[in-house]
LOBALO-554726 format. One record per residue: residue in three letters; residue number from 1; x negated, y, z negated of N, C-alpha, C in turn. Coordinates in nm, 4 decimals. Each point is the difference from the previous one (the first is absolute). Layout:
N
 rest  nr     n.c1     n.c2     n.c3    ca.c1    ca.c2    ca.c3     c.c1     c.c2     c.c3
  ALA NUM        X        Y        Z        X        Y        Z        X        Y        Z
...
END
This chain:
250
 rest  nr     n.c1     n.c2     n.c3    ca.c1    ca.c2    ca.c3     c.c1     c.c2     c.c3
  MET   1  -0.0841  -0.1175   0.0021   0.0833   0.1183  -0.0038  -0.0854   0.1212   0.0029
  HIS   2   0.0391   0.1009   0.0737  -0.0759   0.1240   0.0103  -0.0076   0.0652  -0.1397
  LEU   3  -0.1159   0.0686  -0.0305  -0.0182   0.0634  -0.1308   0.1094   0.0979  -0.0307
  LEU   4   0.0361   0.0840   0.0984   0.0978   0.1047  -0.0232   0.1397  -0.0647  -0.0300
  SER   5   0.0275  -0.1095   0.0658   0.1257  -0.0721  -0.0272   0.0036  -0.0555  -0.1377
  VAL   6  -0.1180  -0.0542  -0.0466  -0.0065  -0.0519  -0.1360   0.0221   0.1118  -0.1032
  ARG   7  -0.0569   0.1134   0.0209   0.0172   0.1102  -0.0933   0.1487   0.0475  -0.0036
  ASN   8   0.0590   0.0105   0.1196   0.1420   0.0394   0.0026   0.0879  -0.1051  -0.0724
  PHE   9  -0.0344  -0.1265   0.0196   0.0777  -0.1056  -0.0664  -0.0156   0.0094  -0.1493
  GLU  10  -0.1247   0.0269  -0.0508  -0.0208   0.0163  -0.1453   0.0772   0.1139  -0.0552
  ARG  11  -0.0032   0.1119   0.0773   0.0789   0.1192  -0.0490   0.1445  -0.0293  -0.0118
  GLY  12   0.0568  -0.0778   0.1002   0.1403  -0.0324  -0.0028   0.0302  -0.0895  -0.1201
  ILE  13  -0.0922  -0.0937  -0.0338   0.0245  -0.0810  -0.1198   0.0018   0.0803  -0.1218
  LYS  14  -0.0894   0.0973  -0.0125  -0.0045   0.0856  -0.1188   0.1279   0.0876  -0.0119
  ARG  15   0.0477   0.0466   0.1122   0.1233   0.0791  -0.0054   0.1165  -0.0873  -0.0429
  CYS  16   0.0076  -0.1241   0.0481   0.1061  -0.0883  -0.0371  -0.0056  -0.0312  -0.1499
  GLN  17  -0.1267  -0.0253  -0.0501  -0.0153  -0.0246  -0.1416   0.0429   0.1162  -0.0796
  GLY  18  -0.0285   0.1186   0.0472   0.0411   0.1217  -0.0775   0.1527   0.0082  -0.0025
  CYS  19   0.0707  -0.0416   0.1001   0.1435   0.0012   0.0019   0.0578  -0.0917  -0.1038
  PHE  20  -0.0639  -0.1217  -0.0083   0.0501  -0.1030  -0.0966  -0.0331   0.0399  -0.1411
  MET  21  -0.1112   0.0732  -0.0185  -0.0429   0.0348  -0.1353   0.0619   0.1308  -0.0495
  ARG  22   0.0676   0.0726   0.0915   0.0633   0.1261  -0.0394   0.1061  -0.0234  -0.1103
  GLU  23  -0.0142   0.0745  -0.1070   0.0926  -0.0136  -0.1102   0.1318   0.0649   0.0309
  ILE  24   0.1094  -0.0663  -0.0113   0.1308   0.0497   0.0239   0.0706   0.0346  -0.1341
  THR  25   0.0294   0.1274  -0.0177   0.0632   0.0412  -0.1238   0.1463  -0.0387  -0.0042
  PRO  26   0.0430  -0.0720  -0.1025   0.1400  -0.0436  -0.0052   0.0862   0.1260  -0.0315
  LEU  27   0.1249  -0.0040   0.0533   0.0943   0.1103  -0.0289   0.0774  -0.0319  -0.1261
  LEU  28  -0.0406   0.0671  -0.1082   0.0588  -0.0332  -0.1347   0.1216   0.0860  -0.0260
  PRO  29   0.1006  -0.0578  -0.0664   0.1229   0.0775  -0.0277  -0.0281   0.1276  -0.0808
  GLU  30   0.0817   0.1029   0.0319  -0.0019   0.1289  -0.0698  -0.1312   0.0778   0.0192
  ASN  31  -0.0705  -0.0297   0.1124  -0.1187   0.0718   0.0326   0.0167   0.0660   0.1369
  PHE  32  -0.0735   0.1125   0.0178   0.0003   0.0768   0.1274  -0.1121  -0.0499   0.0890
  TYR  33   0.0257  -0.0072   0.1336  -0.0972  -0.0405   0.0939   0.0154   0.0837   0.1305
  LEU  34  -0.1131   0.0394   0.0497  -0.0073   0.0595   0.1344  -0.0247  -0.1181   0.0977
  ILE  35   0.0969  -0.0341   0.0794  -0.0189  -0.1119   0.0934  -0.0064   0.0532   0.1429
  SER  36  -0.0746  -0.0626   0.0825  -0.0166   0.0459   0.1367  -0.0411  -0.1142   0.0909
  ASN  37   0.0211   0.0184   0.1255  -0.0397  -0.1014   0.0995  -0.0006   0.0655   0.1373
  ARG  38  -0.0599  -0.0676   0.0919  -0.0073   0.0533   0.1371   0.0054  -0.1147   0.1016
  GLY  39   0.0108   0.0319   0.1255   0.0067  -0.0945   0.1057  -0.1364  -0.0743   0.0116
  ILE  40   0.0069  -0.1297   0.0284  -0.1195  -0.0786   0.0138  -0.0811   0.0478   0.1260
  ASN  41  -0.1313   0.0135  -0.0216  -0.0880   0.0569   0.1023   0.0372   0.1402   0.0526
  GLY  42   0.0639   0.0770  -0.0907   0.0381   0.1343   0.0341   0.1237   0.0121   0.0866
  GLU  43   0.0712  -0.1084   0.0163   0.1211  -0.0013   0.0838   0.1130   0.0790  -0.0634
  ASP  44   0.0816   0.0596   0.0817   0.1191   0.0760  -0.0522   0.0982  -0.1021  -0.0547
  ILE  45   0.0599   0.0385  -0.1187   0.1075  -0.0824  -0.0554   0.1331   0.0555   0.0449
  ILE  46   0.0023   0.1222   0.0498   0.1164   0.0648   0.0576  -0.0150   0.0038   0.1482
  LYS  47   0.0861  -0.0728   0.0680  -0.0159  -0.0112   0.1511   0.0908   0.1013   0.0706
  GLU  48   0.1106   0.0342  -0.0593   0.0918   0.0973   0.0528   0.0758   0.0729  -0.1150
  SER  49   0.0605   0.1077   0.0285   0.0587   0.0880  -0.1052   0.0962  -0.0787  -0.0895
  ARG  50   0.0824  -0.0871   0.0521   0.0992  -0.0674  -0.0807  -0.0620  -0.0918  -0.1072
  ASN  51  -0.1295  -0.0356   0.0206  -0.0727  -0.0883  -0.0936  -0.0170   0.0656  -0.1335
  TYR  52  -0.0071   0.1326  -0.0013  -0.0189   0.0701  -0.1353   0.1194  -0.0350  -0.0869
  TYR  53   0.1190   0.0044   0.0533   0.1187  -0.0183  -0.0778   0.0143  -0.1512  -0.0366
  TYR  54  -0.0362  -0.0839   0.0926   0.0060  -0.1465  -0.0364  -0.1017  -0.0339  -0.1072
  PHE  55  -0.1167   0.0630   0.0088  -0.1031  -0.0213  -0.1047   0.0570   0.0273  -0.1418
  PHE  56   0.0619   0.1140  -0.0118   0.0538   0.0398  -0.1306   0.1189  -0.0875  -0.0365
  LYS  57   0.0782  -0.0405   0.0965   0.1146  -0.0895  -0.0259  -0.0508  -0.1311  -0.0644
  GLN  58  -0.1073  -0.0553   0.0590  -0.0518  -0.1245  -0.0538  -0.0711   0.0241  -0.1364
  TYR  59  -0.0689   0.1082  -0.0085  -0.0684   0.0348  -0.1307   0.1020   0.0058  -0.1114
  ASN  60   0.1084   0.0741   0.0271   0.1055   0.0122  -0.1026   0.0608  -0.1312  -0.0339
  LYS  61   0.0156  -0.0885   0.0967   0.0588  -0.1300  -0.0209  -0.0839  -0.0824  -0.0961
  TYR  62  -0.1302   0.0026   0.0146  -0.0857  -0.0861  -0.0789  -0.0561   0.0672  -0.1258
  ALA  63  -0.0366   0.1240   0.0111  -0.0731   0.0659  -0.1078   0.0945   0.0385  -0.1159
  VAL  64   0.1219   0.0308   0.0311   0.0928   0.0430  -0.1068   0.0123  -0.1044  -0.1096
  LYS  65  -0.0261  -0.1226   0.0335   0.0158  -0.1103  -0.0956  -0.1142  -0.0017  -0.1036
  ILE  66  -0.1125   0.0580   0.0357  -0.1162  -0.0165  -0.0847  -0.0665   0.1352  -0.0440
  ALA  67   0.0469   0.1087   0.0594  -0.0705   0.1280  -0.0304   0.0884   0.1206   0.0248
  ASP  68  -0.0281   0.1105  -0.0701   0.0509   0.1299   0.0231  -0.0979   0.0765   0.0846
  THR  69   0.0454   0.0752   0.1008  -0.0922   0.0692   0.0897  -0.0024   0.1501  -0.0400
  TYR  70  -0.1162   0.0565  -0.0078  -0.0220   0.1370  -0.0427  -0.0498   0.0881   0.1129
  ALA  71  -0.0676  -0.0582   0.0954  -0.0494   0.0802   0.1152  -0.0315  -0.0956   0.1163
  TYR  72   0.0074   0.0564   0.1215  -0.0361  -0.0757   0.1187  -0.0485   0.0900   0.1120
  CYS  73  -0.0764  -0.0596   0.0884  -0.0381   0.0631   0.1250  -0.0217  -0.1052   0.1039
  LEU  74   0.0721   0.0028   0.1079  -0.0130  -0.0987   0.1083  -0.0496   0.0666   0.1246
  LEU  75  -0.1186  -0.0489   0.0471  -0.0545   0.0480   0.1270   0.0151  -0.1104   0.1030
  ARG  76  -0.0475   0.0251   0.1184   0.0179  -0.0991   0.1096  -0.0790  -0.1296  -0.0293
  ASN  77  -0.1128   0.0109  -0.0644  -0.0855  -0.1170  -0.0164  -0.0264  -0.0361  -0.1440
  GLU  78   0.0604   0.0700  -0.0947  -0.0230  -0.0385  -0.1421   0.1062   0.0676  -0.0880
  PHE  79  -0.0014  -0.0402  -0.1281   0.0930   0.0603  -0.0944  -0.0608   0.0053  -0.1375
  LYS  80   0.0585   0.0823  -0.0890  -0.0364   0.0063  -0.1360   0.1255   0.0146  -0.0852
  PHE  81   0.0145  -0.0708  -0.1079   0.1104   0.0036  -0.0898  -0.0554   0.0089  -0.1426
  LEU  82   0.0732   0.0759  -0.0844  -0.0213   0.0038  -0.1430   0.1143  -0.0661  -0.0677
  ILE  83  -0.0254  -0.1120  -0.0677   0.1095  -0.0755  -0.0584  -0.0271  -0.0252  -0.1526
  ARG  84   0.1110  -0.0254  -0.0698  -0.0077  -0.0456  -0.1387   0.0678  -0.1367  -0.0046
  VAL  85  -0.0774  -0.1005  -0.0363   0.0610  -0.1354   0.0021   0.0992  -0.0117  -0.1105
  LYS  86   0.1147  -0.0605   0.0314   0.1055  -0.0094  -0.0985  -0.0275  -0.1098  -0.1069
  LYS  87   0.0668   0.0114  -0.1124  -0.0053  -0.1049  -0.1000   0.0916  -0.1105   0.0444
  PRO  88  -0.0522  -0.1210   0.0147   0.0857  -0.1106   0.0497   0.1104  -0.0317  -0.0950
  GLU  89   0.1150  -0.0429   0.0583   0.1097  -0.0475  -0.0806  -0.0420  -0.1400  -0.0530
  LYS  90   0.0675  -0.0375  -0.1052  -0.0313  -0.1276  -0.0663   0.0037  -0.1177   0.1003
  LYS  91   0.1019   0.0062   0.0868   0.0132  -0.1145   0.0961  -0.1150  -0.0048   0.1015
  ASP  92  -0.0766   0.1099   0.0085  -0.1086   0.0047   0.1007  -0.1354  -0.0525  -0.0506
  VAL  93  -0.0082  -0.0440  -0.1282  -0.1285  -0.0350  -0.0531   0.0041  -0.1413  -0.0543
  ILE  94   0.0768  -0.0891   0.0694   0.0019  -0.1395  -0.0448  -0.1293  -0.0720   0.0413
  ASP  95  -0.0592  -0.0660  -0.0923  -0.1243  -0.0787   0.0240   0.0385  -0.1402   0.0462
  ILE  96  -0.0628  -0.0432   0.1109   0.0241  -0.1330   0.0469  -0.1062  -0.0902  -0.0552
  ASN  97   0.0282  -0.0627  -0.1137  -0.0972  -0.0864  -0.0693   0.0433  -0.1461  -0.0064
  PHE  98   0.0800  -0.0397   0.0993   0.0500  -0.1359   0.0038   0.0119  -0.0461   0.1452
  THR  99   0.0146  -0.1275   0.0155   0.0222  -0.0516   0.1338   0.1397  -0.0609   0.0083
  ASP 100   0.0549   0.0114   0.1161   0.1381  -0.0483   0.0131   0.0090  -0.0658   0.1374
  SER 101   0.0627  -0.1126   0.0020   0.0119  -0.0739   0.1256   0.0899   0.0674   0.1001
  ASP 102   0.0870   0.0932  -0.0532   0.0906   0.0733   0.0874  -0.0696   0.1275   0.0460
  LYS 103  -0.0540   0.0050   0.1198  -0.0778   0.1131   0.0495   0.0878   0.1277   0.0121
  LYS 104   0.1332  -0.0161   0.0150   0.0809   0.1145   0.0124   0.0029   0.0827  -0.1320
  VAL 105  -0.0010  -0.0675  -0.1105  -0.0060   0.0691  -0.1302  -0.1271   0.0790  -0.0147
  ILE 106  -0.1140  -0.0623   0.0397  -0.1280   0.0709  -0.0105  -0.0008   0.1202   0.0922
  ASN 107   0.0540  -0.0098   0.1191   0.0036   0.1076   0.0927   0.0833   0.1189  -0.0541
  ILE 108   0.1117  -0.0296  -0.0616   0.0849   0.1028  -0.0539  -0.0711   0.0752  -0.1113
  ILE 109  -0.0672  -0.0748  -0.0891  -0.0724   0.0636  -0.1091  -0.1154   0.0781   0.0537
  SER 110  -0.0656  -0.0450   0.1048  -0.1172   0.0689   0.0559   0.0412   0.1366   0.0493
  LYS 111   0.1200   0.0097   0.0630   0.0465   0.1287   0.0564   0.0300   0.1013  -0.1145
  LEU 112   0.0180  -0.0441  -0.1202   0.0346   0.0862  -0.1091  -0.1272   0.0566  -0.0641
  LYS 113  -0.1179  -0.0473   0.0281  -0.1168   0.0482  -0.0552  -0.0323   0.1421   0.0511
  PHE 114  -0.0537   0.0863  -0.0871  -0.0228   0.1384   0.0323  -0.1441   0.0171   0.0573
  ASP 115  -0.0067   0.0285   0.1243  -0.1356   0.0147   0.0670   0.0035   0.1198   0.0927
  PRO 116  -0.0337   0.1223  -0.0487   0.0076   0.1216   0.0839  -0.0864  -0.0110   0.1257
  SER 117  -0.1223  -0.0536  -0.0113  -0.0865  -0.0114   0.1177   0.0611  -0.0871   0.1094
  LEU 118   0.0599  -0.1115  -0.0425   0.0692  -0.0878   0.0949   0.1146   0.0695   0.0687
  GLN 119   0.0774   0.0749  -0.0798   0.1136   0.0678   0.0531  -0.0421   0.1042   0.1024
  LEU 120  -0.1122   0.0706  -0.0231  -0.0469   0.0961   0.1016  -0.0531  -0.0701   0.1211
  SER 121  -0.0583  -0.1200  -0.0194  -0.0418  -0.0826   0.1119   0.1143  -0.0415   0.0875
  HIS 122   0.1130  -0.0309  -0.0628   0.1220  -0.0294   0.0762   0.0440   0.1163   0.0829
  PHE 123  -0.0135   0.1209  -0.0573   0.0321   0.1201   0.0750  -0.0910   0.0157   0.1222
  PHE 124  -0.1297  -0.0115  -0.0160  -0.0925   0.0098   0.1101   0.0363  -0.1048   0.1110
  ASN 125   0.0270  -0.1208  -0.0470   0.0224  -0.1085   0.1015   0.1303   0.0275   0.0751
  SER 126   0.1040   0.0407  -0.0704   0.1283   0.0214   0.0634  -0.0094   0.1145   0.1012
  TYR 127  -0.0724   0.1054  -0.0351  -0.0159   0.1075   0.0975  -0.0858  -0.0407   0.1172
  ALA 128  -0.1068  -0.0682  -0.0251  -0.0856  -0.0470   0.1094   0.0687  -0.0918   0.0929
  GLN 129   0.0784  -0.0909  -0.0532   0.0732  -0.0943   0.0893   0.0994   0.0724   0.0883
  ALA 130   0.0660   0.0999  -0.0527   0.0941   0.0790   0.0843  -0.0718   0.0730   0.1068
  ILE 131  -0.1148   0.0622  -0.0313  -0.0780   0.0747   0.0996  -0.0511  -0.0913   0.1082
  ASN 132  -0.0536  -0.1162  -0.0443  -0.0526  -0.0998   0.0974   0.1094  -0.0441   0.0963
  LYS 133   0.1184  -0.0260  -0.0548   0.1118  -0.0492   0.0844   0.0435   0.1100   0.1022
  SER 134  -0.0067   0.1238  -0.0458   0.0519   0.1091   0.0862  -0.0967   0.0326   0.1152
  ILE 135  -0.1297  -0.0239  -0.0237  -0.0967   0.0322   0.1069  -0.0708  -0.1277   0.0596
  LYS 136   0.0511  -0.1146  -0.0419  -0.0531  -0.1299   0.0467  -0.1525  -0.0092  -0.0385
  ARG 137  -0.0194   0.0294  -0.1278  -0.1434  -0.0073  -0.0509  -0.0077  -0.1195  -0.0955
  THR 138  -0.1210  -0.0452  -0.0258  -0.0241  -0.1084  -0.0963  -0.1128   0.0426  -0.0958
  GLY 139  -0.0006  -0.0689  -0.1141  -0.1120   0.0224  -0.0942   0.0389   0.1013  -0.1090
  GLY 140  -0.0992   0.0165  -0.0924   0.0210   0.0955  -0.1117  -0.0001   0.1436   0.0447
  LEU 141   0.0721   0.0826  -0.0717   0.0054   0.1459   0.0289  -0.0754   0.0796  -0.1019
  PHE 142   0.0038  -0.0380  -0.1276  -0.0650   0.0707  -0.1016  -0.1279  -0.0683  -0.0525
  GLU 143  -0.0873   0.0841  -0.0558  -0.1190  -0.0592  -0.0637   0.0443  -0.0738  -0.1297
  SER 144  -0.0820  -0.0947  -0.0371   0.0333  -0.0784  -0.1204  -0.1267  -0.0232  -0.0805
  PRO 145   0.0041   0.0150  -0.1336   0.1125   0.0413  -0.0754   0.0231   0.1492   0.0065
  PHE 146   0.1234   0.0450  -0.0358   0.0224   0.1476   0.0005  -0.0706   0.0591  -0.1192
  ARG 147  -0.0397   0.1269   0.0110  -0.0782   0.0677  -0.1008   0.0894   0.0483  -0.1098
  ARG 148  -0.0518  -0.0079  -0.1244   0.0801   0.0498  -0.1119  -0.0980   0.0561  -0.1069
  GLU 149   0.0390   0.1143  -0.0546  -0.0817   0.0712  -0.0983   0.0825   0.0337  -0.1240
  LEU 150  -0.0453  -0.0486  -0.1149   0.0715   0.0248  -0.1272  -0.0092   0.1468  -0.0368
  ILE 151   0.1097   0.0614  -0.0297  -0.0022   0.1440  -0.0449   0.0213  -0.0012  -0.1549
  LYS 152  -0.0930   0.0568  -0.0719  -0.0050  -0.0176  -0.1468   0.0494   0.1171  -0.0792
  THR 153  -0.0104   0.1186   0.0572   0.0319   0.1236  -0.0821   0.1012   0.0878   0.0775
  GLU 154   0.0601   0.0948  -0.0732   0.0942   0.0864   0.0587  -0.0712   0.0909   0.1090
  LYS 155  -0.1206   0.0396  -0.0321  -0.0748   0.0798   0.0974  -0.0294  -0.0775   0.1322
  GLU 156  -0.0356  -0.1257  -0.0177  -0.0260  -0.0875   0.1148   0.1319  -0.0161   0.0810
  LEU 157   0.1080  -0.0071  -0.0737   0.1316  -0.0162   0.0652   0.0336   0.1183   0.0878
  LYS 158  -0.0177   0.1200  -0.0497   0.0276   0.1224   0.0767  -0.0952   0.0108   0.1183
  GLU 159  -0.1296  -0.0343  -0.0240  -0.0947   0.0105   0.1035   0.0311  -0.1046   0.1135
  ALA 160   0.0401  -0.1193  -0.0392   0.0326  -0.1056   0.0987   0.1218   0.0469   0.0832
  MET 161   0.0965   0.0589  -0.0652   0.1203   0.0456   0.0724  -0.0386   0.1116   0.1005
  SER 162  -0.0790   0.0901  -0.0467  -0.0461   0.1103   0.0883  -0.0786  -0.0504   0.1178
  GLU 163  -0.0889  -0.1032  -0.0300  -0.0842  -0.0573   0.1060   0.0875  -0.0626   0.1069
  ILE 164   0.1022  -0.0775  -0.0453   0.0928  -0.0572   0.0956   0.0702   0.1022   0.0892
  HIS 165   0.0531   0.1024  -0.0644   0.0723   0.1029   0.0789  -0.0929   0.0793   0.0913
  PHE 166  -0.1243   0.0174  -0.0410  -0.0951   0.0773   0.0822  -0.0611  -0.0817   0.1120
  TYR 167   0.0274  -0.1289  -0.0016  -0.0776  -0.0983   0.0867   0.0288   0.0274   0.1473
  SER 168   0.1190   0.0378   0.0376   0.0302   0.0227   0.1421  -0.0843   0.1143   0.0553
  GLN 169  -0.0287   0.1012  -0.0826  -0.0855   0.1113   0.0457  -0.1428  -0.0429  -0.0030
  LYS 170  -0.0430  -0.0678  -0.1021  -0.1380  -0.0491  -0.0079  -0.0374  -0.0866   0.1141
  SER 171   0.0980  -0.0839   0.0462  -0.0225  -0.0913   0.1109   0.0048   0.0678   0.1359
  GLY 172   0.0414   0.1266   0.0049   0.0108   0.0704   0.1252   0.1275  -0.0268   0.0736
  ILE 173   0.0966  -0.0729  -0.0653   0.1303  -0.0310   0.0627   0.0855   0.1255  -0.0003
  SER 174  -0.0084   0.0789  -0.1051   0.0832   0.1164  -0.0125  -0.0932   0.1224  -0.0348
  SER 175   0.0416   0.1153   0.0530  -0.0795   0.1197  -0.0325   0.0280   0.0539  -0.1382
  ASP 176   0.1169  -0.0445  -0.0558   0.0419   0.0477  -0.1303   0.0818  -0.1127  -0.0687
  TYR 177  -0.0605  -0.0586  -0.1061   0.0717  -0.1160  -0.0648   0.1387   0.0303  -0.0448
  ARG 178   0.0295   0.1256  -0.0271   0.1340   0.0387  -0.0435   0.1083  -0.0116   0.1059
  HIS 179  -0.0397  -0.0117   0.1245   0.0942  -0.0078   0.1115   0.0031  -0.1404   0.0646
  TYR 180  -0.0635  -0.0969  -0.0638  -0.0011  -0.1375   0.0604   0.1285  -0.0738  -0.0410
  SER 181   0.0592  -0.0668   0.0956   0.1323  -0.0572  -0.0166  -0.0005  -0.1227  -0.0878
  PHE 182  -0.0964  -0.0851   0.0142   0.0007  -0.1306  -0.0657  -0.0907  -0.0051  -0.1266
  SER 183   0.0301   0.0960  -0.0834  -0.0721   0.0143  -0.1265   0.1047   0.0375  -0.1076
  SER 184  -0.0243  -0.0431  -0.1238   0.0966   0.0287  -0.1025  -0.0050   0.1381  -0.0518
  TYR 185  -0.0951   0.0881   0.0469  -0.0086   0.1401  -0.0461   0.1267   0.0717   0.0285
  SER 186   0.0416   0.0051   0.1283   0.1214   0.0685   0.0367   0.1243  -0.0740  -0.0497
  HIS 187  -0.0078  -0.1283  -0.0080   0.1091  -0.0839  -0.0520   0.0317   0.0499  -0.1444
  ILE 188  -0.0993   0.0156  -0.0813   0.0194   0.0406  -0.1425   0.0589   0.1389  -0.0080
  ILE 189  -0.0455   0.0955   0.0841   0.0524   0.1305  -0.0045   0.1450   0.0036   0.0474
  LYS 190   0.0302  -0.0640   0.1089   0.1343  -0.0030   0.0551   0.1000  -0.0702  -0.0974
  GLU 191  -0.0481  -0.1060  -0.0627   0.0843  -0.0709  -0.0937   0.0313   0.0869  -0.1218
  THR 192  -0.0912   0.0904  -0.0386   0.0192   0.0801  -0.1167   0.0764   0.1260   0.0244
  VAL 193  -0.0356   0.0753   0.1068   0.0569   0.1289   0.0267   0.1323  -0.0108   0.0729
  LYS 194   0.0184  -0.1060   0.0754   0.1239  -0.0379   0.0670   0.0315   0.0840   0.1284
  THR 195  -0.0048   0.1322  -0.0115   0.0361   0.0807   0.1150  -0.1071   0.1061   0.0298
  LEU 196  -0.0013   0.0521   0.1197  -0.0928   0.0983   0.0384   0.0207   0.1322  -0.0708
  THR 197   0.1299   0.0304  -0.0243   0.0314   0.1215  -0.0730  -0.0525  -0.0038  -0.1452
  ALA 198   0.0177  -0.1166  -0.0608  -0.0485  -0.0179  -0.1360  -0.1504   0.0102  -0.0079
  TYR 199  -0.0676  -0.0493   0.1011  -0.1473   0.0097   0.0000  -0.0427   0.1450   0.0129
  ARG 200   0.0644   0.0762   0.0881  -0.0391   0.1386   0.0193   0.0280   0.0846  -0.1224
  GLU 201   0.0980  -0.0370  -0.0725   0.0297   0.0703  -0.1263  -0.1145  -0.0251  -0.1042
  LEU 202  -0.0597  -0.1149   0.0041  -0.1075  -0.0334  -0.0900  -0.1392   0.0526   0.0480
  PHE 203  -0.0244  -0.0121   0.1336  -0.1389   0.0184   0.0458  -0.0095   0.1079   0.1087
  GLY 204   0.1101   0.0601   0.0436  -0.0051   0.0981   0.1079   0.0169  -0.0607   0.1375
  ASN 205  -0.0286   0.0752   0.1033   0.0237  -0.0440   0.1326  -0.1079  -0.0968   0.0600
  LYS 206  -0.1149  -0.0012  -0.0613  -0.1099  -0.0878   0.0466   0.0412  -0.1438  -0.0278
  LEU 207  -0.0067  -0.0880   0.0971   0.0467  -0.1406  -0.0159  -0.1190  -0.0974   0.0133
  PRO 208  -0.0767  -0.0227  -0.0998  -0.1167  -0.0896   0.0125   0.0428  -0.1467  -0.0221
  PHE 209   0.0908  -0.0470   0.0814   0.0339  -0.1386  -0.0023   0.0705  -0.0343   0.1341
  CYS 210   0.0091  -0.1257   0.0347   0.0647  -0.0453   0.1214   0.1506  -0.0050  -0.0134
  GLN 211   0.0683   0.0914   0.0714   0.1454   0.0007  -0.0143   0.0632  -0.1220   0.0596
  ASN 212  -0.0648  -0.0612   0.1016   0.0534  -0.1155   0.0677  -0.0396  -0.1305  -0.0605
  ALA 213  -0.0711   0.0031  -0.1073  -0.0452  -0.1250  -0.0622   0.1196  -0.0830  -0.0457
  VAL 214  -0.0071  -0.1315   0.0303   0.1078  -0.0910  -0.0307  -0.0340  -0.0751  -0.1273
  ARG 215   0.0960  -0.0063  -0.0961  -0.0250  -0.0735  -0.1247   0.0239  -0.1465   0.0263
  VAL 216  -0.1074  -0.0698   0.0410   0.0145  -0.1406   0.0403  -0.0470  -0.0984  -0.1027
  CYS 217  -0.0536   0.0450  -0.1080  -0.0582  -0.0938  -0.1023   0.0668   0.0246  -0.1366
  ASN 218   0.0278  -0.1151  -0.0652   0.0540   0.0096  -0.1362  -0.1058   0.0570  -0.0927
  LEU 219   0.0176   0.1224  -0.0428  -0.1062   0.0743  -0.0728   0.0574   0.0416  -0.1373
  ASN 220  -0.0863  -0.0128  -0.1043   0.0387   0.0432  -0.1371  -0.0333   0.1468  -0.0160
  VAL 221   0.0836   0.0827   0.0609  -0.0248   0.1472   0.0013   0.0062   0.0550  -0.1424
  LYS 222   0.0958  -0.0451  -0.0788   0.0147   0.0477  -0.1392  -0.1276  -0.0202  -0.0758
  ALA 223  -0.0577  -0.1153   0.0076  -0.1238  -0.0300  -0.0742  -0.1163   0.0810   0.0494
  VAL 224  -0.0012   0.0294   0.1331  -0.1102   0.0831   0.0540   0.0059   0.1391  -0.0539
  LEU 225   0.1207   0.0600  -0.0040   0.0183   0.1346  -0.0497  -0.0314   0.0108  -0.1477
  GLU 226   0.0340  -0.1052  -0.0755  -0.0322  -0.0034  -0.1436  -0.1520   0.0009  -0.0185
  LEU 227  -0.0692  -0.0706   0.0850  -0.1486  -0.0050  -0.0047  -0.0601   0.1363   0.0175
  PHE 228   0.0481   0.0756   0.0963  -0.0553   0.1327   0.0306   0.0591   0.1106  -0.0847
  GLY 229   0.1194  -0.0170  -0.0498   0.0662   0.0974  -0.0819   0.0996   0.0855   0.0826
  GLY 230   0.0399  -0.0487   0.1127   0.1002   0.0747   0.0844  -0.0490   0.0168   0.1453
  ILE 231   0.0887   0.0438   0.0834  -0.0295   0.0153   0.1420  -0.1031   0.1102   0.0263
  LYS 232   0.0091   0.1094  -0.0722  -0.0950   0.1086   0.0229  -0.1413  -0.0438  -0.0373
  GLU 233  -0.0138  -0.0750  -0.1098  -0.1319  -0.0493  -0.0414  -0.0510  -0.1074   0.0969
  PHE 234   0.0883  -0.0776   0.0565  -0.0318  -0.0999   0.0958  -0.0626   0.0658   0.1241
  ILE 235   0.0617   0.1054   0.0488  -0.0500   0.0712   0.1171  -0.1347   0.0690  -0.0304
  LYS 236  -0.0058   0.0640  -0.1141  -0.1198   0.0722  -0.0436  -0.1215  -0.0930  -0.0099
  TYR 237   0.0202  -0.1190  -0.0600  -0.1050  -0.0951  -0.0160  -0.0530  -0.0438   0.1351
  HIS 238   0.0865  -0.0263   0.0927  -0.0420  -0.0389   0.1371  -0.0750   0.1107   0.0682
  ASP 239   0.0467   0.1227  -0.0157  -0.0720   0.1106   0.0594  -0.1417   0.0103  -0.0522
  GLU 240  -0.0103  -0.0152  -0.1316  -0.1381   0.0032  -0.0644  -0.0858  -0.1160   0.0464
  TYR 241   0.0597  -0.1141   0.0162  -0.0749  -0.1167   0.0469  -0.0486   0.0249   0.1398
  SER 242   0.0835   0.0521   0.0844  -0.0351   0.0327   0.1363  -0.1168   0.0985   0.0083
  ASN 243   0.0070   0.1025  -0.0857  -0.1083   0.1010  -0.0024  -0.1325  -0.0596  -0.0446
  ARG 244   0.0056  -0.0869  -0.1017  -0.1199  -0.0630  -0.0480  -0.0596  -0.0911   0.1033
  THR 245   0.0858  -0.0671   0.0717  -0.0481  -0.0966   0.1079  -0.0647   0.0737   0.1134
  PHE 246   0.0536   0.1167   0.0382  -0.0588   0.0762   0.1139  -0.1357   0.0581  -0.0403
  LYS 247  -0.0097   0.0405  -0.1301  -0.1281   0.0532  -0.0476  -0.1143  -0.1058   0.0001
  LYS 248   0.0395  -0.1269  -0.0215  -0.1019  -0.1065  -0.0007  -0.0524  -0.0296   0.1414
  GLN 249   0.0796   0.0326   0.1024  -0.0398  -0.0267   0.1363  -0.1074   0.0984   0.0449
  PRO 250  -0.0984  -0.0536   0.0823  -0.1094   0.0881   0.0432   0.0457   0.1060   0.1003
END
């Protein structure tokens, strides 16, 4: 075998070993996590406009069972969510510590076990299967495993939420994160203020949010506002985060 081929083969083995050795943080109940994922090999996960809505439809279907959502941002090739894993109901934490000749009984009990990571994997698979079918594609759509980061403090929580909302602008998808449609920033403002007239009464004629943003995700807006201390403080914190981020850039 050619020397260069041998070296490339060895590098490939090391990369694979690194994948298997990567520690996967479990999603523990009553904890906050920043979860994210992107298309495999940089591929778009959104193939056409209607896919944005189907993505959130499937996310709501699967995620609502295991987590409350605090923030989101969906781009064409990746997404970010801030979630708080729910406390499982008693029926969801049955331990299977016996064997039974009736496999149906074991299968029923298995479905009751509380596994947030598995539930999110079901979401990825259901979405990928629908996309593959619609465009006659085969194979995986998302990278695996999905990335997750434990959020430990209130400061980290606010920073993570701001990071998610700012991500469309940071990625160059939007010139102003406040006007991006598929982000929870405008969703939170519209959910709180309700009408354009009410917003202008609070903040004046300047409208730093996307008026056409669609509320497509089940979002715990009440908990978000409690975290920041109200809608004015929510907007102020994001403005300050944006200013700090721009100052860091060369």
